[in-house]
N, CA, C and O atoms as a GROMACS GRO file, in nm:
protein
  404
    1MET      N    1   7.802  32.914   2.063
    1MET     CA    2   7.847  32.908   1.925
    1MET      C    3   7.943  33.022   1.894
    1MET      O    4   8.040  33.004   1.820
    2LEU      N    5   7.917  33.139   1.950
    2LEU     CA    6   8.010  33.250   1.928
    2LEU      C    7   8.150  33.218   1.980
    2LEU      O    8   8.249  33.252   1.916
    3ALA      N    9   8.157  33.154   2.094
    3ALA     CA   10   8.287  33.117   2.150
    3ALA      C   11   8.356  33.014   2.061
    3ALA      O   12   8.477  33.023   2.038
    4VAL      N   13   8.283  32.918   2.011
    4VAL     CA   14   8.340  32.817   1.921
    4VAL      C   15   8.393  32.883   1.795
    4VAL      O   16   8.505  32.856   1.752
    5LEU      N   17   8.313  32.969   1.736
    5LEU     CA   18   8.357  33.037   1.614
    5LEU      C   19   8.482  33.122   1.639
    5LEU      O   20   8.575  33.124   1.558
    6ALA      N   21   8.482  33.192   1.751
    6ALA     CA   22   8.595  33.281   1.782
    6ALA      C   23   8.723  33.203   1.807
    6ALA      O   24   8.830  33.245   1.764
    7THR      N   25   8.713  33.092   1.877
    7THR     CA   26   8.835  33.019   1.912
    7THR      C   27   8.876  32.914   1.810
    7THR      O   28   8.995  32.893   1.787
    8GLU      N   29   8.780  32.850   1.749
    8GLU     CA   30   8.812  32.737   1.660
    8GLU      C   31   8.827  32.774   1.513
    8GLU      O   32   8.889  32.700   1.437
    9ILE      N   33   8.771  32.888   1.473
    9ILE     CA   34   8.784  32.927   1.332
    9ILE      C   35   8.853  33.063   1.321
    9ILE      O   36   8.947  33.078   1.242
   10HIS      N   37   8.808  33.161   1.397
   10HIS     CA   38   8.867  33.295   1.386
   10HIS      C   39   9.016  33.294   1.423
   10HIS      O   40   9.098  33.352   1.352
   11ARG      N   41   9.048  33.230   1.532
   11ARG     CA   42   9.189  33.227   1.577
   11ARG      C   43   9.281  33.165   1.470
   11ARG      O   44   9.385  33.224   1.441
   12PRO      N   45   9.246  33.050   1.411
   12PRO     CA   46   9.332  32.999   1.304
   12PRO      C   47   9.341  33.094   1.183
   12PRO      O   48   9.445  33.101   1.117
   13PHE      N   49   9.233  33.167   1.155
   13PHE     CA   50   9.241  33.265   1.047
   13PHE      C   51   9.346  33.370   1.078
   13PHE      O   52   9.420  33.412   0.989
   14MET      N   53   9.351  33.414   1.202
   14MET     CA   54   9.451  33.514   1.238
   14MET      C   55   9.592  33.458   1.219
   14MET      O   56   9.682  33.527   1.171
   15ARG      N   57   9.611  33.330   1.257
   15ARG     CA   58   9.743  33.267   1.236
   15ARG      C   59   9.773  33.256   1.087
   15ARG      O   60   9.886  33.278   1.046
   16SER      N   61   9.673  33.222   1.007
   16SER     CA   62   9.697  33.206   0.864
   16SER      C   63   9.728  33.340   0.796
   16SER      O   64   9.796  33.343   0.694
   17MET      N   65   9.678  33.448   0.853
   17MET     CA   66   9.700  33.580   0.791
   17MET      C   67   9.827  33.648   0.841
   17MET      O   68   9.893  33.720   0.766
   18PHE      N   69   9.862  33.626   0.969
   18PHE     CA   70   9.967  33.708   1.030
   18PHE      C   71  10.090  33.632   1.076
   18PHE      O   72  10.186  33.695   1.122
   19SER      N   73  10.092  33.502   1.067
   19SER     CA   74  10.210  33.427   1.109
   19SER      C   75  10.323  33.448   1.009
   19SER      O   76  10.300  33.446   0.888
   20PRO      N   77  10.445  33.467   1.058
   20PRO     CA   78  10.557  33.485   0.965
   20PRO      C   79  10.604  33.353   0.903
   20PRO      O   80  10.674  33.354   0.802
   21ALA      N   81  10.566  33.241   0.963
   21ALA     CA   82  10.616  33.110   0.916
   21ALA      C   83  10.515  33.045   0.821
   21ALA      O   84  10.396  33.033   0.854
   22ASP      N   85  10.563  33.004   0.704
   22ASP     CA   86  10.475  32.939   0.608
   22ASP      C   87  10.414  32.810   0.662
   22ASP      O   88  10.298  32.780   0.633
   23ALA      N   89  10.491  32.734   0.738
   23ALA     CA   90  10.439  32.608   0.794
   23ALA      C   91  10.323  32.636   0.890
   23ALA      O   92  10.225  32.562   0.893
   24GLU      N   93  10.335  32.742   0.968
   24GLU     CA   94  10.227  32.781   1.060
   24GLU      C   95  10.103  32.825   0.983
   24GLU      O   96   9.991  32.792   1.021
   25LYS      N   97  10.124  32.899   0.875
   25LYS     CA   98  10.011  32.942   0.792
   25LYS      C   99   9.939  32.821   0.732
   25LYS      O  100   9.816  32.816   0.730
   26GLN      N  101  10.016  32.725   0.684
   26GLN     CA  102   9.957  32.606   0.623
   26GLN      C  103   9.883  32.523   0.727
   26GLN      O  104   9.774  32.473   0.700
   27ALA      N  105   9.939  32.508   0.844
   27ALA     CA  106   9.872  32.434   0.952
   27ALA      C  107   9.740  32.502   0.989
   27ALA      O  108   9.640  32.434   1.014
   28ALA      N  109   9.740  32.633   0.994
   28ALA     CA  110   9.619  32.707   1.026
   28ALA      C  111   9.513  32.688   0.917
   28ALA      O  112   9.395  32.672   0.948
   29ARG      N  113   9.555  32.691   0.792
   29ARG     CA  114   9.461  32.670   0.681
   29ARG      C  115   9.400  32.531   0.686
   29ARG      O  116   9.281  32.514   0.659
   30GLU      N  117   9.480  32.433   0.721
   30GLU     CA  118   9.428  32.296   0.734
   30GLU      C  119   9.329  32.287   0.850
   30GLU      O  120   9.227  32.218   0.840
   31ALA      N  121   9.359  32.355   0.960
   31ALA     CA  122   9.267  32.356   1.074
   31ALA      C  123   9.135  32.422   1.036
   31ALA      O  124   9.028  32.373   1.072
   32ILE      N  125   9.142  32.532   0.964
   32ILE     CA  126   9.021  32.601   0.921
   32ILE      C  127   8.937  32.509   0.832
   32ILE      O  128   8.816  32.496   0.852
   33ALA      N  129   9.000  32.446   0.736
   33ALA     CA  130   8.927  32.358   0.644
   33ALA      C  131   8.857  32.246   0.721
   33ALA      O  132   8.742  32.211   0.691
   34GLY      N  133   8.926  32.188   0.819
   34GLY     CA  134   8.866  32.082   0.898
   34GLY      C  135   8.748  32.130   0.981
   34GLY      O  136   8.646  32.062   0.991
   35ARG      N  137   8.762  32.247   1.038
   35ARG     CA  138   8.653  32.301   1.120
   35ARG      C  139   8.535  32.343   1.035
   35ARG      O  140   8.420  32.330   1.077
   36LEU      N  141   8.561  32.394   0.915
   36LEU     CA  142   8.450  32.427   0.826
   36LEU      C  143   8.376  32.300   0.783
   36LEU      O  144   8.253  32.301   0.770
   37ALA      N  145   8.449  32.193   0.762
   37ALA     CA  146   8.384  32.066   0.728
   37ALA      C  147   8.294  32.020   0.842
   37ALA      O  148   8.183  31.973   0.819
   38LEU      N  149   8.341  32.034   0.967
   38LEU     CA  150   8.257  31.998   1.082
   38LEU      C  151   8.134  32.088   1.092
   38LEU      O  152   8.024  32.040   1.120
   39MET      N  153   8.152  32.216   1.071
   39MET     CA  154   8.038  32.308   1.077
   39MET      C  155   7.938  32.276   0.966
   39MET      O  156   7.818  32.289   0.986
   40SER      N  157   7.988  32.236   0.852
   40SER     CA  158   7.899  32.199   0.742
   40SER      C  159   7.812  32.080   0.780
   40SER      O  160   7.693  32.076   0.747
   41GLN      N  161   7.871  31.983   0.849
   41GLN     CA  162   7.794  31.867   0.894
   41GLN      C  163   7.689  31.907   0.997
   41GLN      O  164   7.582  31.847   1.003
   42ARG      N  165   7.719  32.006   1.078
   42ARG     CA  166   7.627  32.051   1.182
   42ARG      C  167   7.509  32.129   1.126
   42ARG      O  168   7.400  32.129   1.184
   43LEU      N  169   7.530  32.194   1.013
   43LEU     CA  170   7.429  32.281   0.954
   43LEU      C  171   7.319  32.196   0.890
   43LEU      O  172   7.338  32.138   0.783
   44LYS      N  173   7.206  32.188   0.956
   44LYS     CA  174   7.095  32.104   0.910
   44LYS      C  175   6.980  32.186   0.853
   44LYS      O  176   6.899  32.133   0.776
   45ASP      N  177   6.972  32.314   0.889
   45ASP     CA  178   6.862  32.400   0.846
   45ASP      C  179   6.918  32.518   0.768
   45ASP      O  180   7.032  32.514   0.721
   46GLU      N  181   6.838  32.620   0.755
   46GLU     CA  182   6.880  32.740   0.684
   46GLU      C  183   7.000  32.807   0.749
   46GLU      O  184   7.093  32.851   0.681
   47TYR      N  185   6.997  32.815   0.882
   47TYR     CA  186   7.100  32.885   0.957
   47TYR      C  187   7.152  32.796   1.069
   47TYR      O  188   7.105  32.683   1.085
   48LEU      N  189   7.246  32.845   1.147
   48LEU     CA  190   7.310  32.763   1.250
   48LEU      C  191   7.212  32.711   1.355
   48LEU      O  192   7.230  32.602   1.408
   49PHE      N  193   7.109  32.790   1.385
   49PHE     CA  194   7.014  32.749   1.488
   49PHE      C  195   6.874  32.725   1.432
   49PHE      O  196   6.775  32.745   1.502
   50GLY      N  197   6.866  32.684   1.308
   50GLY     CA  198   6.736  32.654   1.248
   50GLY      C  199   6.700  32.757   1.142
   50GLY      O  200   6.782  32.794   1.059
   51ASP      N  201   6.574  32.803   1.147
   51ASP     CA  202   6.524  32.894   1.045
   51ASP      C  203   6.550  33.041   1.078
   51ASP      O  204   6.529  33.128   0.993
   52ALA      N  205   6.595  33.071   1.198
   52ALA     CA  206   6.616  33.209   1.241
   52ALA      C  207   6.763  33.248   1.228
   52ALA      O  208   6.852  33.177   1.273
   53PHE      N  209   6.786  33.362   1.165
   53PHE     CA  210   6.920  33.418   1.152
   53PHE      C  211   6.963  33.472   1.288
   53PHE      O  212   6.884  33.535   1.358
   54SER      N  213   7.089  33.448   1.327
   54SER     CA  214   7.138  33.488   1.459
   54SER      C  215   7.271  33.564   1.445
   54SER      O  216   7.329  33.571   1.337
   55THR      N  217   7.316  33.619   1.555
   55THR     CA  218   7.446  33.684   1.559
   55THR      C  219   7.556  33.587   1.519
   55THR      O  220   7.652  33.624   1.451
   56ALA      N  221   7.543  33.462   1.560
   56ALA     CA  222   7.642  33.361   1.524
   56ALA      C  223   7.648  33.343   1.372
   56ALA      O  224   7.755  33.322   1.316
   57ASP      N  225   7.533  33.352   1.307
   57ASP     CA  226   7.532  33.341   1.160
   57ASP      C  227   7.608  33.457   1.096
   57ASP      O  228   7.679  33.438   0.998
   58ALA      N  229   7.591  33.577   1.151
   58ALA     CA  230   7.663  33.692   1.097
   58ALA      C  231   7.814  33.671   1.106
   58ALA      O  232   7.886  33.698   1.010
   59LEU      N  233   7.860  33.623   1.219
   59LEU     CA  234   8.003  33.597   1.238
   59LEU      C  235   8.050  33.482   1.149
   59LEU      O  236   8.155  33.491   1.086
   60PHE      N  237   7.973  33.375   1.145
   60PHE     CA  238   8.012  33.259   1.065
   60PHE      C  239   8.017  33.293   0.917
   60PHE      O  240   8.106  33.248   0.845
   61TYR      N  241   7.922  33.372   0.871
   61TYR     CA  242   7.921  33.413   0.731
   61TYR      C  243   8.052  33.483   0.694
   61TYR      O  244   8.110  33.455   0.588
   62VAL      N  245   8.099  33.572   0.780
   62VAL     CA  246   8.225  33.642   0.752
   62VAL      C  247   8.339  33.542   0.736
   62VAL      O  248   8.422  33.556   0.646
   63MET      N  249   8.341  33.442   0.821
   63MET     CA  250   8.450  33.344   0.814
   63MET      C  251   8.439  33.255   0.691
   63MET      O  252   8.540  33.219   0.631
   64VAL      N  253   8.318  33.220   0.653
   64VAL     CA  254   8.299  33.143   0.528
   64VAL      C  255   8.345  33.228   0.410
   64VAL      O  256   8.408  33.178   0.317
   65ARG      N  257   8.313  33.354   0.414
   65ARG     CA  258   8.356  33.446   0.308
   65ARG      C  259   8.509  33.457   0.304
   65ARG      O  260   8.569  33.454   0.196
   66TRP      N  261   8.572  33.470   0.422
   66TRP     CA  262   8.719  33.473   0.426
   66TRP      C  263   8.776  33.346   0.364
   66TRP      O  264   8.871  33.351   0.285
   67ALA      N  265   8.719  33.232   0.399
   67ALA     CA  266   8.768  33.104   0.346
   67ALA      C  267   8.756  33.101   0.195
   67ALA      O  268   8.849  33.063   0.124
   68ARG      N  269   8.640  33.142   0.146
   68ARG     CA  270   8.619  33.145   0.001
   68ARG      C  271   8.719  33.238  -0.066
   68ARG      O  272   8.780  33.201  -0.167
   69ASP      N  273   8.735  33.357  -0.011
   69ASP     CA  274   8.823  33.456  -0.073
   69ASP      C  275   8.971  33.420  -0.063
   69ASP      O  276   9.052  33.469  -0.141
   70SER      N  277   9.006  33.335   0.033
   70SER     CA  278   9.146  33.294   0.046
   70SER      C  279   9.175  33.163  -0.027
   70SER      O  280   9.285  33.110  -0.018
   71GLY      N  281   9.076  33.111  -0.099
   71GLY     CA  282   9.098  32.993  -0.183
   71GLY      C  283   9.087  32.860  -0.113
   71GLY      O  284   9.126  32.757  -0.168
   72LEU      N  285   9.034  32.859   0.009
   72LEU     CA  286   9.014  32.731   0.078
   72LEU      C  287   8.898  32.653   0.015
   72LEU      O  288   8.803  32.712  -0.036
   73LYS      N  289   8.907  32.523   0.020
   73LYS     CA  290   8.798  32.438  -0.026
   73LYS      C  291   8.684  32.448   0.074
   73LYS      O  292   8.702  32.423   0.193
   74ILE      N  293   8.567  32.485   0.024
   74ILE     CA  294   8.451  32.504   0.110
   74ILE      C  295   8.346  32.400   0.073
   74ILE      O  296   8.316  32.382  -0.045
   75PRO      N  297   8.292  32.330   0.172
   75PRO     CA  298   8.186  32.232   0.143
   75PRO      C  299   8.067  32.300   0.074
   75PRO      O  300   8.033  32.414   0.104
   76ASP      N  301   8.005  32.227  -0.018
   76ASP     CA  302   7.892  32.282  -0.093
   76ASP      C  303   7.782  32.335  -0.002
   76ASP      O  304   7.719  32.437  -0.033
   77ARG      N  305   7.758  32.269   0.108
   77ARG     CA  306   7.655  32.314   0.202
   77ARG      C  307   7.685  32.454   0.254
   77ARG      O  308   7.594  32.533   0.276
   78LEU      N  309   7.814  32.485   0.274
   78LEU     CA  310   7.850  32.618   0.323
   78LEU      C  311   7.844  32.723   0.212
   78LEU      O  312   7.820  32.840   0.239
   79ILE      N  313   7.867  32.681   0.089
   79ILE     CA  314   7.850  32.774  -0.023
   79ILE      C  315   7.703  32.815  -0.032
   79ILE      O  316   7.672  32.933  -0.049
   80ALA      N  317   7.613  32.718  -0.020
   80ALA     CA  318   7.469  32.748  -0.022
   80ALA      C  319   7.431  32.835   0.098
   80ALA      O  320   7.350  32.927   0.084
   81TYR      N  321   7.489  32.808   0.213
   81TYR     CA  322   7.466  32.888   0.334
   81TYR      C  323   7.505  33.033   0.308
   81TYR      O  324   7.428  33.125   0.338
   82ALA      N  325   7.625  33.055   0.255
   82ALA     CA  326   7.673  33.190   0.228
   82ALA      C  327   7.582  33.261   0.129
   82ALA      O  328   7.556  33.380   0.142
   83GLU      N  329   7.534  33.188   0.030
   83GLU     CA  330   7.442  33.248  -0.068
   83GLU      C  331   7.312  33.291  -0.002
   83GLU      O  332   7.257  33.396  -0.036
   84ARG      N  333   7.261  33.210   0.093
   84ARG     CA  334   7.139  33.248   0.166
   84ARG      C  335   7.162  33.375   0.247
   84ARG      O  336   7.078  33.465   0.249
   85VAL      N  337   7.276  33.380   0.315
   85VAL     CA  338   7.306  33.498   0.396
   85VAL      C  339   7.322  33.620   0.305
   85VAL      O  340   7.271  33.727   0.336
   86GLU      N  341   7.393  33.605   0.195
   86GLU     CA  342   7.416  33.717   0.104
   86GLU      C  343   7.287  33.765   0.038
   86GLU      O  344   7.282  33.879  -0.008
   87ALA      N  345   7.185  33.682   0.032
   87ALA     CA  346   7.056  33.722  -0.026
   87ALA      C  347   6.976  33.811   0.068
   87ALA      O  348   6.880  33.875   0.026
   88ARG      N  349   7.015  33.817   0.195
   88ARG     CA  350   6.943  33.900   0.292
   88ARG      C  351   6.965  34.048   0.258
   88ARG      O  352   7.079  34.090   0.235
   89PRO      N  353   6.858  34.127   0.254
   89PRO     CA  354   6.872  34.269   0.216
   89PRO      C  355   6.974  34.346   0.301
   89PRO      O  356   7.050  34.426   0.248
   90ALA      N  357   6.977  34.323   0.430
   90ALA     CA  358   7.072  34.394   0.516
   90ALA      C  359   7.216  34.357   0.481
   90ALA      O  360   7.304  34.443   0.486
   91VAL      N  361   7.240  34.233   0.447
   91VAL     CA  362   7.374  34.190   0.409
   91VAL      C  363   7.412  34.253   0.275
   91VAL      O  364   7.525  34.298   0.257
   92GLN      N  365   7.318  34.256   0.182
   92GLN     CA  366   7.346  34.319   0.053
   92GLN      C  367   7.382  34.466   0.069
   92GLN      O  368   7.477  34.515   0.008
   93ARG      N  369   7.306  34.537   0.154
   93ARG     CA  370   7.336  34.678   0.178
   93ARG      C  371   7.474  34.695   0.241
   93ARG      O  372   7.551  34.782   0.202
   94THR      N  373   7.504  34.610   0.339
   94THR     CA  374   7.634  34.618   0.406
   94THR      C  375   7.748  34.592   0.310
   94THR      O  376   7.848  34.662   0.313
   95LEU      N  377   7.734  34.490   0.226
   95LEU     CA  378   7.839  34.460   0.130
   95LEU      C  379   7.862  34.576   0.033
   95LEU      O  380   7.975  34.606  -0.005
   96CYS      N  381   7.753  34.642  -0.006
   96CYS     CA  382   7.766  34.759  -0.094
   96CYS      C  383   7.838  34.873  -0.023
   96CYS      O  384   7.929  34.934  -0.080
   97VAL      N  385   7.799  34.902   0.099
   97VAL     CA  386   7.862  35.011   0.175
   97VAL      C  387   8.010  34.983   0.196
   97VAL      O  388   8.093  35.074   0.189
   98GLU      N  389   8.043  34.857   0.221
   98GLU     CA  390   8.183  34.819   0.246
   98GLU      C  391   8.264  34.803   0.116
   98GLU      O  392   8.385  34.782   0.120
   99GLY      N  393   8.198  34.814   0.002
   99GLY     CA  394   8.267  34.796  -0.127
   99GLY      C  395   8.300  34.653  -0.157
   99GLY      O  396   8.396  34.625  -0.229
  100LEU      N  397   8.222  34.559  -0.103
  100LEU     CA  398   8.251  34.416  -0.119
  100LEU      C  399   8.151  34.346  -0.212
  100LEU      O  400   8.162  34.226  -0.236
  101ALA      N  401   8.055  34.419  -0.262
  101ALA     CA  402   7.952  34.358  -0.347
  101ALA      C  403   8.002  34.342  -0.489
  101ALA      O  404   7.929  34.293  -0.575
   0.00000   0.00000   0.00000
């Protein structure tokens, strides 16, 4: 899952943030939206692998947050997912330390 997240979602985010061409940025945003929709369909439980929070969830949460903050349409299931992750005490502390709360 970490490899999928890194190559299929993170990489397009880098293109959407750093590409000099607007068409490339838009194509990357469309790719991200499509992959988030697929991940939303895969998410059947609380977290990516069921009821247990994993390293993959930590990485995926960051990407869902990036999508939300960049104005991408996020499936409702992923909004609920992000809210569950953000409710975790360690995540709340980290967001405060990083100035993101």
